[in-house]
LUMPAMAR-20900 format. One record per residue (C-alpha): residue number from 1; y, z, x. Coordinates in Angstrom, 1 decimal. Layout:
<recs>
+-----+--------+--------+--------+
!   i !     c2 !     c3 !     c1 !
+-----+--------+--------+--------+
! NUM !      Y !      Z !      X !
...
+-----+--------+--------+--------+
</recs>
This chain:
<recs>
+-----+--------+--------+--------+
!   i !     c2 !     c3 !     c1 !
+-----+--------+--------+--------+
!   1 !    0.0 !    0.0 !    0.0 !
!   2 !    3.4 !   -0.9 !    1.3 !
!   3 !    5.9 !    1.9 !    0.9 !
!   4 !    9.7 !    2.2 !    1.1 !
!   5 !   11.5 !    5.2 !    2.5 !
!   6 !   15.2 !    5.7 !    1.8 !
!   7 !   16.8 !    8.1 !    4.3 !
!   8 !   20.3 !    9.3 !    3.2 !
!   9 !   22.7 !   11.4 !    5.1 !
!  10 !   24.5 !   14.1 !    3.2 !
!  11 !   28.1 !   13.6 !    2.0 !
!  12 !   31.2 !   14.7 !    3.9 !
!  13 !   31.5 !   18.5 !    4.3 !
!  14 !   34.4 !   20.8 !    5.3 !
!  15 !   32.9 !   20.9 !    8.8 !
!  16 !   32.8 !   17.1 !    9.0 !
!  17 !   36.4 !   17.0 !    7.8 !
!  18 !   37.6 !   19.5 !   10.4 !
!  19 !   35.4 !   17.9 !   13.1 !
!  20 !   33.3 !   21.0 !   13.6 !
!  21 !   29.7 !   20.9 !   14.9 !
!  22 !   27.5 !   21.8 !   12.0 !
!  23 !   23.8 !   21.7 !   13.0 !
!  24 !   21.8 !   24.5 !   11.3 !
!  25 !   24.9 !   26.3 !    9.9 !
!  26 !   26.2 !   25.0 !    6.6 !
!  27 !   29.2 !   24.0 !    4.7 !
!  28 !   29.8 !   22.7 !    1.1 !
!  29 !   30.6 !   19.1 !    0.3 !
!  30 !   34.3 !   18.2 !    0.0 !
!  31 !   35.6 !   16.3 !   -3.0 !
!  32 !   35.1 !   13.1 !   -0.9 !
!  33 !   31.5 !   14.2 !   -0.1 !
!  34 !   30.7 !   14.6 !   -3.8 !
!  35 !   32.3 !   11.2 !   -4.5 !
!  36 !   30.1 !    9.6 !   -1.8 !
!  37 !   27.0 !   11.2 !   -3.2 !
!  38 !   27.9 !    9.9 !   -6.7 !
!  39 !   28.5 !    6.4 !   -5.3 !
!  40 !   25.1 !    6.5 !   -3.6 !
!  41 !   23.5 !    7.5 !   -6.9 !
!  42 !   25.3 !    4.7 !   -8.7 !
!  43 !   24.2 !    2.2 !   -6.1 !
!  44 !   20.5 !    3.2 !   -6.4 !
!  45 !   20.7 !    3.0 !  -10.2 !
!  46 !   22.4 !   -0.4 !  -10.1 !
!  47 !   19.6 !   -1.7 !   -7.8 !
!  48 !   17.0 !   -0.3 !  -10.2 !
!  49 !   15.4 !    1.8 !   -7.5 !
!  50 !   13.2 !    4.6 !   -8.9 !
!  51 !   11.6 !    7.2 !   -6.7 !
!  52 !    8.1 !    8.5 !   -6.9 !
!  53 !    8.7 !   11.4 !   -4.5 !
!  54 !   12.0 !   13.0 !   -3.3 !
!  55 !   12.4 !   15.3 !   -0.3 !
!  56 !   15.4 !   17.2 !    0.9 !
!  57 !   16.6 !   19.4 !    3.8 !
!  58 !   17.1 !   23.0 !    2.7 !
!  59 !   20.8 !   22.9 !    3.8 !
!  60 !   23.3 !   23.3 !    1.0 !
!  61 !   25.1 !   20.1 !    1.9 !
!  62 !   21.9 !   18.1 !    1.5 !
!  63 !   21.0 !   19.7 !   -1.8 !
!  64 !   24.5 !   19.1 !   -3.2 !
!  65 !   24.2 !   15.5 !   -2.2 !
!  66 !   20.8 !   15.0 !   -3.7 !
!  67 !   21.7 !   16.8 !   -7.0 !
!  68 !   24.8 !   14.7 !   -7.4 !
!  69 !   23.0 !   11.5 !   -6.6 !
!  70 !   20.0 !   11.8 !   -8.9 !
!  71 !   18.5 !   14.1 !  -11.5 !
!  72 !   14.9 !   14.4 !  -10.5 !
!  73 !   12.6 !   17.2 !   -9.2 !
!  74 !   12.4 !   17.3 !   -5.4 !
!  75 !   10.8 !   19.2 !   -2.6 !
!  76 !   12.5 !   21.2 !    0.2 !
!  77 !   11.2 !   20.6 !    3.7 !
!  78 !   12.2 !   22.7 !    6.6 !
!  79 !   11.2 !   19.9 !    8.9 !
!  80 !   14.2 !   17.9 !    7.7 !
!  81 !   16.8 !   20.4 !    8.8 !
!  82 !   19.5 !   19.3 !   11.2 !
!  83 !   19.2 !   19.7 !   15.0 !
!  84 !   20.0 !   23.3 !   16.0 !
!  85 !   22.8 !   23.1 !   18.5 !
!  86 !   22.7 !   26.8 !   19.4 !
!  87 !   26.0 !   28.4 !   20.5 !
!  88 !   27.8 !   25.0 !   20.1 !
!  89 !   27.6 !   25.3 !   16.3 !
!  90 !   30.9 !   26.1 !   14.7 !
!  91 !   32.7 !   24.7 !   17.7 !
!  92 !   34.8 !   21.5 !   17.9 !
!  93 !   33.1 !   18.1 !   18.0 !
!  94 !   35.1 !   17.4 !   21.1 !
!  95 !   32.2 !   19.2 !   22.9 !
!  96 !   30.0 !   16.4 !   21.8 !
!  97 !   32.2 !   13.6 !   23.1 !
!  98 !   29.9 !   10.5 !   23.2 !
!  99 !   31.1 !    9.8 !   26.8 !
! 100 !   29.6 !   13.1 !   27.8 !
! 101 !   27.0 !   13.9 !   25.1 !
! 102 !   24.6 !   11.0 !   25.8 !
! 103 !   24.6 !   11.9 !   29.5 !
! 104 !   23.6 !   15.5 !   29.0 !
! 105 !   19.9 !   16.4 !   29.7 !
! 106 !   17.9 !   16.3 !   26.5 !
! 107 !   17.2 !   20.0 !   26.7 !
! 108 !   20.8 !   21.1 !   27.0 !
! 109 !   21.0 !   22.7 !   23.6 !
! 110 !   17.7 !   24.7 !   24.2 !
! 111 !   19.5 !   26.3 !   27.2 !
! 112 !   22.1 !   27.6 !   24.8 !
! 113 !   19.9 !   29.0 !   22.0 !
! 114 !   19.3 !   25.7 !   20.2 !
! 115 !   16.5 !   23.1 !   20.1 !
! 116 !   15.6 !   20.7 !   22.9 !
! 117 !   15.7 !   17.0 !   21.8 !
! 118 !   11.9 !   16.8 !   22.3 !
! 119 !   11.4 !   19.7 !   19.8 !
! 120 !   13.8 !   18.3 !   17.4 !
! 121 !   12.4 !   14.7 !   17.5 !
! 122 !    8.8 !   15.9 !   17.2 !
! 123 !    9.7 !   18.0 !   14.1 !
! 124 !   11.5 !   15.1 !   12.5 !
! 125 !    8.8 !   12.5 !   13.3 !
! 126 !    6.0 !   14.8 !   12.2 !
! 127 !    7.7 !   15.6 !    8.9 !
! 128 !    8.5 !   12.1 !    8.0 !
! 129 !    5.1 !   10.8 !    9.0 !
! 130 !    3.5 !   13.4 !    6.6 !
! 131 !    5.9 !   12.3 !    3.9 !
! 132 !    4.9 !    8.7 !    4.3 !
! 133 !    1.2 !    9.6 !    3.8 !
! 134 !    1.8 !   10.9 !    0.2 !
! 135 !    0.8 !    8.8 !   -2.8 !
! 136 !    4.2 !    7.3 !   -3.4 !
! 137 !    5.6 !    3.8 !   -3.2 !
! 138 !    9.4 !    4.6 !   -3.1 !
! 139 !   10.4 !    7.8 !   -1.4 !
! 140 !   13.9 !    9.3 !   -1.1 !
! 141 !   14.8 !   11.7 !    1.8 !
! 142 !   18.1 !   13.4 !    1.9 !
! 143 !   18.9 !   14.9 !    5.3 !
! 144 !   21.3 !   14.8 !    8.2 !
! 145 !   23.0 !   12.4 !   10.6 !
! 146 !   21.0 !   13.4 !   13.7 !
! 147 !   17.7 !   13.5 !   11.7 !
! 148 !   18.3 !   10.0 !   10.5 !
! 149 !   19.4 !    8.7 !   13.9 !
! 150 !   16.5 !   10.3 !   15.7 !
! 151 !   14.0 !    8.7 !   13.3 !
! 152 !   15.7 !    5.3 !   13.6 !
! 153 !   15.7 !    5.5 !   17.4 !
! 154 !   12.0 !    6.6 !   17.6 !
! 155 !   10.8 !    3.9 !   15.1 !
! 156 !   12.6 !    0.7 !   16.0 !
! 157 !   15.8 !    0.9 !   17.9 !
! 158 !   17.3 !   -2.5 !   18.5 !
! 159 !   20.8 !   -3.3 !   19.5 !
! 160 !   22.6 !   -5.4 !   16.9 !
! 161 !   20.7 !   -4.1 !   13.9 !
! 162 !   24.0 !   -2.6 !   12.6 !
! 163 !   22.5 !    0.6 !   11.4 !
! 164 !   25.2 !    3.0 !   10.2 !
! 165 !   24.9 !    6.8 !    9.9 !
! 166 !   28.1 !    7.6 !    8.0 !
! 167 !   28.1 !   10.2 !    5.3 !
! 168 !   25.8 !    9.1 !    2.4 !
! 169 !   24.7 !    5.9 !    4.3 !
! 170 !   21.2 !    4.9 !    3.4 !
! 171 !   18.7 !    3.6 !    5.9 !
! 172 !   15.7 !    1.7 !    4.3 !
! 173 !   12.3 !    1.6 !    6.1 !
! 174 !    9.1 !   -0.2 !    5.1 !
! 175 !    5.9 !    1.7 !    5.9 !
! 176 !    2.7 !   -0.3 !    6.2 !
! 177 !   -0.4 !   -0.1 !    8.3 !
! 178 !    0.8 !    3.2 !    9.8 !
! 179 !    4.1 !    1.7 !   11.1 !
! 180 !    7.7 !    2.2 !   10.1 !
! 181 !    9.9 !   -0.9 !   10.1 !
! 182 !   13.6 !   -0.6 !    9.8 !
! 183 !   14.9 !   -2.9 !    7.1 !
! 184 !   18.6 !   -2.3 !    6.6 !
! 185 !   21.5 !    0.1 !    6.3 !
! 186 !   23.6 !    0.5 !    3.1 !
! 187 !   27.0 !    2.2 !    2.8 !
! 188 !   27.2 !    2.7 !   -1.0 !
! 189 !   31.0 !    3.3 !   -1.0 !
! 190 !   31.4 !   -0.4 !    0.1 !
! 191 !   29.0 !   -1.6 !   -2.6 !
! 192 !   30.2 !    0.5 !   -5.5 !
! 193 !   33.8 !    1.2 !   -4.8 !
! 194 !   35.7 !    3.9 !   -6.6 !
! 195 !   33.9 !    5.8 !   -9.3 !
+-----+--------+--------+--------+
</recs>
C-alpha cells in the first residue's frame, strides 16, 4: 500500500515572533499563528485530503495548530517533540546564527543539557517510521521545524527541491516499499490567502 504523510510545522508562537529559541519549552500561538493554522486546514479541506490517522507533538503550540486545522481525534507522541537545546532555550535566536550554527559539532547541545543531534535524529526517524507502519493511507503529523527538517534531510535531501519549513508549511512524503520519498512543500497562506 502506498501511503502519504503530511508533516506540518506549528503556527507562529510568541517565541517565534520575539526570535527566542523554543525547543522543549513552550509558547502559545500568536494571532498570526492561529490564522496560519486555519489556512492550513482550509487548504487541506479544499484539496479533499482526509486523514486516517493523526499524530501530534505534546507541545501546546503543536496541539493548538492541529486543533485549529482539523476537528478529528489524534494521538500525542513524545517522539515528535522539538529538539532539546538545553540552556540555549529561552535565549535569543542570534545564538543559532546559521553562519555559526551549522559549523558547530553535532553534540554541542548535549554539552549544555540538551540532546545531541544523533539522539534527536534517531528519536524523530524511529517515531515517524513507526507511524508509517500503521494501517493508514493518509497520515497527518503536526510537529516542529527541526523535527520536519531532520526528517527531510535524513530521507531525501537534494539541493533545489525547494522544501520550505515556515510556520504551518506542509511537507508531503510518499511511503512505499519501506522508503520515504519527498514529494513537495506547500505553504497554505500562499494557496488560501486571507481567511
